[in-house]
Backbone as CSV, one residue per row, in Angstrom:
resi,resn,N_x,N_y,N_z,CA_x,CA_y,CA_z,C_x,C_y,C_z
1,MET,0.847,-1.162,0.002,-0.002,0.001,0.004,0.891,1.237,0.000
2,VAL,0.526,2.213,-0.802,1.280,3.451,-0.914,0.404,4.603,-0.433
3,ILE,0.984,5.459,0.406,0.292,6.657,0.896,1.101,7.858,0.455
4,GLN,0.450,8.793,-0.185,1.053,10.079,-0.522,-0.057,11.107,-0.440
5,ILE,0.106,12.079,0.434,-0.924,13.094,0.658,-0.329,14.458,0.255
6,GLU,-0.952,15.087,-0.698,-0.547,16.440,-1.113,-1.080,17.431,-0.067
7,PRO,-0.409,18.567,0.121,-0.957,19.581,1.038,-2.381,19.925,0.626
8,ASN,-3.280,20.035,1.620,-4.694,20.275,1.322,-5.356,20.968,2.515
9,PRO,-6.614,21.348,2.418,-7.279,22.033,3.525,-7.460,21.199,4.799
10,ASN,-7.288,19.886,4.732,-7.440,19.036,5.909,-6.132,18.882,6.683
11,CYS,-4.996,18.758,5.980,-3.728,18.476,6.672,-2.545,18.856,5.801
12,LYS,-1.356,18.876,6.461,-0.126,19.056,5.711,0.117,17.816,4.877
13,GLY,0.784,17.969,3.784,1.093,16.823,2.945,2.248,16.005,3.493
14,VAL,2.368,14.795,3.006,3.512,13.928,3.322,3.994,13.297,2.021
15,GLY,5.262,12.990,2.007,5.837,12.353,0.828,5.279,10.953,0.644
16,LEU,5.920,10.230,-0.212,5.491,8.885,-0.566,5.948,7.895,0.511
17,PHE,4.985,7.172,1.108,5.280,6.121,2.078,4.693,4.813,1.563
18,SER,5.481,3.765,1.670,5.036,2.457,1.215,4.955,1.527,2.427
19,PHE,3.851,0.796,2.515,3.613,-0.124,3.626,3.330,-1.515,3.067
20,GLU,3.926,-2.529,3.690,3.631,-3.915,3.312,2.376,-4.356,4.059
21,GLU,1.355,-4.702,3.326,0.078,-5.106,3.911,0.190,-6.502,4.512
22,LEU,-0.312,-6.655,5.748,-0.286,-7.959,6.430,-1.679,-8.473,6.734
23,GLY,-2.688,-7.778,6.276,-4.056,-8.183,6.542,-5.024,-7.340,5.744
24,GLU,-6.292,-7.634,5.921,-7.345,-6.903,5.212,-7.632,-5.570,5.900
25,ALA,-7.982,-4.562,5.124,-8.405,-3.263,5.675,-9.791,-3.413,6.284
26,ARG,-9.993,-2.741,7.424,-11.298,-2.764,8.099,-11.737,-1.339,8.406
27,PRO,-13.018,-1.021,8.254,-13.507,0.329,8.559,-13.354,0.637,10.064
28,VAL,-12.973,1.870,10.347,-12.760,2.335,11.723,-13.729,3.470,12.025
29,LYS,-14.282,3.473,13.246,-15.155,4.581,13.634,-14.509,5.515,14.647
30,ALA,-13.568,5.007,15.459,-12.932,5.850,16.475,-11.589,5.258,16.870
31,ILE,-10.753,6.108,17.477,-9.451,5.673,18.001,-9.219,6.375,19.334
32,LYS,-8.446,5.718,20.191,-8.039,6.330,21.452,-6.712,7.042,21.205
33,MET,-6.591,8.237,21.815,-5.352,9.013,21.690,-4.957,9.523,23.069
34,ASP,-3.654,9.643,23.295,-3.137,10.206,24.533,-3.000,11.714,24.342
35,ILE,-3.830,12.482,25.056,-3.810,13.941,24.977,-3.410,14.482,26.342
36,LYS,-2.210,15.050,26.419,-1.704,15.628,27.672,-1.805,14.650,28.831
37,GLY,-1.424,13.391,28.585,-1.405,12.383,29.621,-2.745,11.720,29.906
38,ARG,-3.775,12.111,29.173,-5.103,11.497,29.353,-5.498,10.775,28.087
39,GLU,-6.089,9.592,28.249,-6.568,8.832,27.097,-7.958,9.362,26.725
40,GLU,-8.104,9.758,25.454,-9.379,10.281,24.966,-9.790,9.543,23.700
41,LEU,-11.084,9.415,23.508,-11.636,8.755,22.330,-11.976,9.803,21.280
42,PHE,-11.530,9.548,20.039,-11.793,10.452,18.925,-12.474,9.689,17.797
43,ASP,-13.539,10.283,17.261,-14.129,9.773,16.038,-13.139,10.053,14.907
44,VAL,-13.145,9.199,13.909,-12.234,9.363,12.769,-12.995,9.106,11.468
45,THR,-12.662,9.888,10.461,-13.225,9.714,9.126,-12.135,10.001,8.111
46,GLY,-12.327,9.528,6.904,-11.420,9.855,5.813,-11.910,11.108,5.106
47,VAL,-10.988,11.768,4.414,-11.348,12.971,3.665,-10.818,12.805,2.237
48,ASN,-11.731,12.894,1.274,-11.350,12.830,-0.132,-11.166,14.224,-0.704
49,GLU,-10.647,14.283,-1.920,-10.478,15.568,-2.607,-11.795,16.319,-2.622
50,GLY,-11.722,17.637,-2.474,-12.916,18.462,-2.453,-13.580,18.512,-1.092
51,GLY,-13.049,17.769,-0.115,-13.589,17.793,1.236,-14.712,16.810,1.495
52,ALA,-14.931,15.850,0.602,-15.957,14.838,0.824,-15.480,13.837,1.865
53,PHE,-16.327,13.518,2.833,-15.975,12.589,3.906,-16.289,11.161,3.493
54,THR,-15.428,10.257,3.908,-15.495,8.846,3.540,-15.034,8.012,4.738
55,PRO,-15.394,6.767,4.838,-14.924,5.979,5.981,-13.395,5.903,6.062
56,ALA,-12.889,5.905,7.290,-11.469,5.658,7.543,-11.294,4.144,7.714
57,HIS,-10.081,3.671,7.508,-9.791,2.242,7.612,-8.517,2.008,8.438
58,ALA,-8.409,0.809,8.967,-7.183,0.355,9.622,-6.732,-0.902,8.910
59,GLN,-5.424,-0.989,8.732,-4.866,-2.166,8.064,-3.572,-2.550,8.766
60,LYS,-3.442,-3.832,9.046,-2.201,-4.335,9.649,-1.114,-4.251,8.589
61,VAL,0.021,-3.631,8.967,1.134,-3.452,8.025,2.447,-3.793,8.721
62,ALA,3.461,-4.094,7.929,4.795,-4.339,8.475,5.375,-3.032,8.973
63,ASP,6.043,-3.091,10.130,6.690,-1.923,10.734,8.090,-2.361,11.135
64,SER,9.087,-1.726,10.562,10.469,-2.174,10.803,10.881,-2.103,12.253
65,GLY,10.275,-1.200,13.025,10.660,-1.053,14.431,10.056,-2.120,15.344
66,SER,8.795,-2.472,15.147,8.130,-3.386,16.080,7.575,-4.646,15.405
67,GLY,7.863,-4.847,14.147,7.372,-6.019,13.449,6.108,-5.738,12.658
68,PHE,5.112,-5.140,13.330,3.896,-4.758,12.620,3.214,-3.617,13.356
69,GLY,2.299,-2.971,12.671,1.499,-1.894,13.250,0.171,-1.841,12.512
70,PHE,-0.656,-0.899,12.905,-1.958,-0.737,12.289,-2.043,0.656,11.697
71,LEU,-2.081,0.720,10.373,-2.156,1.978,9.636,-3.594,2.469,9.620
72,ILE,-3.827,3.674,10.136,-5.155,4.310,10.083,-5.086,5.311,8.932
73,TYR,-5.902,5.096,7.925,-5.836,5.967,6.741,-7.242,6.276,6.243
74,GLY,-7.314,7.287,5.386,-8.621,7.719,4.858,-8.556,7.918,3.362
75,GLY,-8.940,9.108,2.927,-8.974,9.400,1.496,-7.744,10.163,1.037
76,ALA,-7.853,10.784,-0.132,-6.751,11.501,-0.749,-6.268,12.682,0.094
77,TRP,-7.139,13.178,0.994,-6.766,14.299,1.881,-6.521,13.809,3.307
78,GLY,-6.322,12.528,3.525,-5.973,12.011,4.846,-7.165,11.636,5.700
79,ILE,-6.994,11.788,7.018,-8.047,11.477,7.978,-8.379,12.725,8.789
80,ARG,-9.551,12.739,9.394,-9.985,13.843,10.245,-10.457,13.255,11.564
81,LEU,-10.105,13.967,12.665,-10.415,13.520,14.018,-11.225,14.571,14.743
82,LYS,-12.160,14.122,15.572,-12.877,15.024,16.476,-13.208,14.253,17.749
83,PRO,-13.303,14.956,18.898,-13.649,14.254,20.127,-14.946,13.473,19.956
84,ALA,-14.969,12.235,20.435,-16.150,11.386,20.298,-17.347,11.991,21.038
85,SER,-17.074,12.825,22.015,-18.161,13.460,22.792,-18.807,14.625,22.026
86,SER,-18.214,15.022,20.929,-18.724,16.157,20.155,-19.889,15.744,19.244
87,SER,-20.908,16.594,19.213,-22.024,16.349,18.289,-21.878,17.197,17.019
88,GLU,-20.772,17.940,16.939,-20.515,18.783,15.762,-20.339,17.909,14.519
89,PRO,-20.947,18.298,13.392,-20.720,17.544,12.155,-19.280,17.728,11.669
90,TRP,-18.849,16.799,10.820,-17.515,16.923,10.228,-17.431,18.246,9.470
91,ASN,-16.316,18.966,9.676,-16.171,20.300,9.082,-14.690,20.633,8.991
92,LEU,-14.193,20.880,7.804,-12.775,21.194,7.610,-12.372,22.518,8.233
93,SER,-13.332,23.385,8.533,-13.046,24.698,9.111,-13.071,24.695,10.632
94,SER,-13.490,23.612,11.255,-13.643,23.571,12.717,-12.292,23.503,13.415
95,SER,-12.081,24.384,14.379,-10.846,24.352,15.172,-10.891,23.241,16.222
96,ALA,-12.056,22.651,16.465,-12.189,21.550,17.417,-11.857,20.204,16.767
97,GLN,-11.625,20.207,15.467,-11.269,19.001,14.736,-9.836,19.135,14.211
98,LYS,-9.236,17.993,13.894,-7.845,18.003,13.446,-7.665,17.043,12.281
99,GLY,-6.887,17.454,11.304,-6.575,16.600,10.174,-5.172,16.014,10.300
100,GLU,-5.011,14.799,9.841,-3.712,14.103,9.812,-3.610,13.360,8.481
101,PRO,-2.399,13.211,7.943,-2.250,12.416,6.727,-2.634,10.948,6.980
102,TYR,-2.132,10.384,8.080,-2.421,9.018,8.508,-1.843,8.857,9.903
103,LEU,-2.151,7.766,10.579,-1.549,7.434,11.874,-1.181,5.957,11.852
104,VAL,-0.193,5.584,12.655,0.170,4.175,12.813,0.113,3.845,14.300
105,TYR,-0.639,2.804,14.633,-0.786,2.341,16.018,-0.052,1.019,16.178
106,ALA,0.571,0.831,17.329,1.311,-0.401,17.607,0.373,-1.573,17.866
107,SER,-0.830,-1.286,18.357,-1.762,-2.340,18.736,-3.167,-1.963,18.301
108,GLU,-4.011,-2.950,18.062,-5.390,-2.645,17.706,-6.277,-2.398,18.926
109,GLU,-5.693,-2.463,20.132,-6.455,-2.215,21.367,-7.085,-0.821,21.387
110,ASP,-6.443,0.138,20.773,-6.924,1.529,20.795,-7.724,1.898,19.558
111,ILE,-8.115,0.905,18.788,-8.884,1.134,17.551,-10.298,0.568,17.733
112,MET,-11.314,1.392,17.493,-12.685,0.951,17.543,-13.154,0.727,16.114
113,PHE,-13.343,-0.515,15.752,-13.737,-0.854,14.399,-15.226,-0.636,14.203
114,ALA,-15.607,-0.262,12.976,-17.015,-0.030,12.647,-17.801,-1.328,12.740
115,ASN,-17.163,-2.449,12.413,-17.792,-3.776,12.458,-16.940,-4.661,13.367
116,PRO,-17.114,-4.544,14.702,-16.222,-5.282,15.602,-16.294,-6.794,15.491
117,GLU,-17.356,-7.322,14.906,-17.491,-8.773,14.789,-16.616,-9.371,13.710
118,GLU,-16.023,-8.551,12.857,-15.167,-9.075,11.776,-13.843,-9.531,12.306
Protein backbone atom coordinates (compact mmCIF):
# COMPACT_ATOMS: atom_id res chain seq x y z
CA MET A 1 0.00 0.00 0.00
CA VAL A 2 1.28 3.45 -0.91
CA ILE A 3 0.29 6.66 0.90
CA GLN A 4 1.05 10.08 -0.53
CA ILE A 5 -0.92 13.10 0.65
CA GLU A 6 -0.55 16.44 -1.11
CA PRO A 7 -0.95 19.58 1.04
CA ASN A 8 -4.69 20.27 1.32
CA PRO A 9 -7.28 22.04 3.52
CA ASN A 10 -7.44 19.04 5.91
CA CYS A 11 -3.73 18.48 6.67
CA LYS A 12 -0.13 19.05 5.71
CA GLY A 13 1.09 16.82 2.94
CA VAL A 14 3.51 13.93 3.32
CA GLY A 15 5.83 12.35 0.83
CA LEU A 16 5.49 8.88 -0.56
CA PHE A 17 5.28 6.12 2.08
CA SER A 18 5.04 2.45 1.22
CA PHE A 19 3.61 -0.13 3.62
CA GLU A 20 3.63 -3.91 3.31
CA GLU A 21 0.08 -5.11 3.91
CA LEU A 22 -0.28 -7.96 6.43
CA GLY A 23 -4.06 -8.19 6.54
CA GLU A 24 -7.34 -6.90 5.21
CA ALA A 25 -8.40 -3.27 5.68
CA ARG A 26 -11.30 -2.77 8.10
CA PRO A 27 -13.51 0.33 8.57
CA VAL A 28 -12.76 2.33 11.72
CA LYS A 29 -15.16 4.58 13.64
CA ALA A 30 -12.93 5.85 16.47
CA ILE A 31 -9.46 5.68 18.00
CA LYS A 32 -8.03 6.34 21.45
CA MET A 33 -5.35 9.01 21.69
CA ASP A 34 -3.14 10.21 24.54
CA ILE A 35 -3.81 13.94 24.97
CA LYS A 36 -1.70 15.63 27.67
CA GLY A 37 -1.41 12.39 29.63
CA ARG A 38 -5.10 11.50 29.35
CA GLU A 39 -6.57 8.84 27.10
CA GLU A 40 -9.38 10.28 24.97
CA LEU A 41 -11.64 8.76 22.33
CA PHE A 42 -11.79 10.45 18.92
CA ASP A 43 -14.13 9.78 16.03
CA VAL A 44 -12.23 9.36 12.77
CA THR A 45 -13.22 9.71 9.13
CA GLY A 46 -11.42 9.85 5.81
CA VAL A 47 -11.35 12.97 3.66
CA ASN A 48 -11.35 12.83 -0.13
CA GLU A 49 -10.48 15.57 -2.61
CA GLY A 50 -12.92 18.46 -2.45
CA GLY A 51 -13.59 17.79 1.24
CA ALA A 52 -15.97 14.84 0.82
CA PHE A 53 -15.97 12.59 3.90
CA THR A 54 -15.50 8.85 3.54
CA PRO A 55 -14.92 5.97 5.98
CA ALA A 56 -11.47 5.65 7.55
CA HIS A 57 -9.79 2.24 7.62
CA ALA A 58 -7.19 0.35 9.63
CA GLN A 59 -4.87 -2.17 8.07
CA LYS A 60 -2.20 -4.33 9.65
CA VAL A 61 1.14 -3.45 8.03
CA ALA A 62 4.80 -4.34 8.47
CA ASP A 63 6.69 -1.93 10.73
CA SER A 64 10.47 -2.18 10.80
CA GLY A 65 10.65 -1.06 14.43
CA SER A 66 8.13 -3.39 16.08
CA GLY A 67 7.36 -6.03 13.45
CA PHE A 68 3.89 -4.76 12.62
CA GLY A 69 1.50 -1.90 13.25
CA PHE A 70 -1.96 -0.74 12.28
CA LEU A 71 -2.15 1.97 9.64
CA ILE A 72 -5.15 4.31 10.08
CA TYR A 73 -5.84 5.97 6.75
CA GLY A 74 -8.61 7.72 4.86
CA GLY A 75 -8.97 9.41 1.50
CA ALA A 76 -6.75 11.50 -0.76
CA TRP A 77 -6.77 14.29 1.88
CA GLY A 78 -5.97 12.01 4.84
CA ILE A 79 -8.05 11.48 7.98
CA ARG A 80 -9.98 13.84 10.24
CA LEU A 81 -10.42 13.51 14.01
CA LYS A 82 -12.88 15.02 16.48
CA PRO A 83 -13.65 14.25 20.13
CA ALA A 84 -16.15 11.39 20.30
CA SER A 85 -18.16 13.46 22.78
CA SER A 86 -18.73 16.16 20.15
CA SER A 87 -22.03 16.35 18.29
CA GLU A 88 -20.51 18.78 15.76
CA PRO A 89 -20.72 17.54 12.16
CA TRP A 90 -17.51 16.93 10.23
CA ASN A 91 -16.17 20.30 9.09
CA LEU A 92 -12.77 21.19 7.61
CA SER A 93 -13.04 24.70 9.11
CA SER A 94 -13.64 23.57 12.72
CA SER A 95 -10.85 24.35 15.18
CA ALA A 96 -12.19 21.55 17.42
CA GLN A 97 -11.27 19.00 14.74
CA LYS A 98 -7.84 18.00 13.45
CA GLY A 99 -6.57 16.60 10.17
CA GLU A 100 -3.72 14.10 9.81
CA PRO A 101 -2.25 12.42 6.73
CA TYR A 102 -2.42 9.02 8.51
CA LEU A 103 -1.55 7.43 11.87
CA VAL A 104 0.17 4.18 12.81
CA TYR A 105 -0.78 2.34 16.01
CA ALA A 106 1.31 -0.40 17.60
CA SER A 107 -1.76 -2.34 18.73
CA GLU A 108 -5.39 -2.65 17.70
CA GLU A 109 -6.46 -2.22 21.36
CA ASP A 110 -6.92 1.53 20.79
CA ILE A 111 -8.89 1.13 17.56
CA MET A 112 -12.69 0.95 17.55
CA PHE A 113 -13.74 -0.86 14.40
CA ALA A 114 -17.01 -0.03 12.65
CA ASN A 115 -17.79 -3.78 12.46
CA PRO A 116 -16.22 -5.28 15.61
CA GLU A 117 -17.49 -8.77 14.79
CA GLU A 118 -15.17 -9.08 11.77
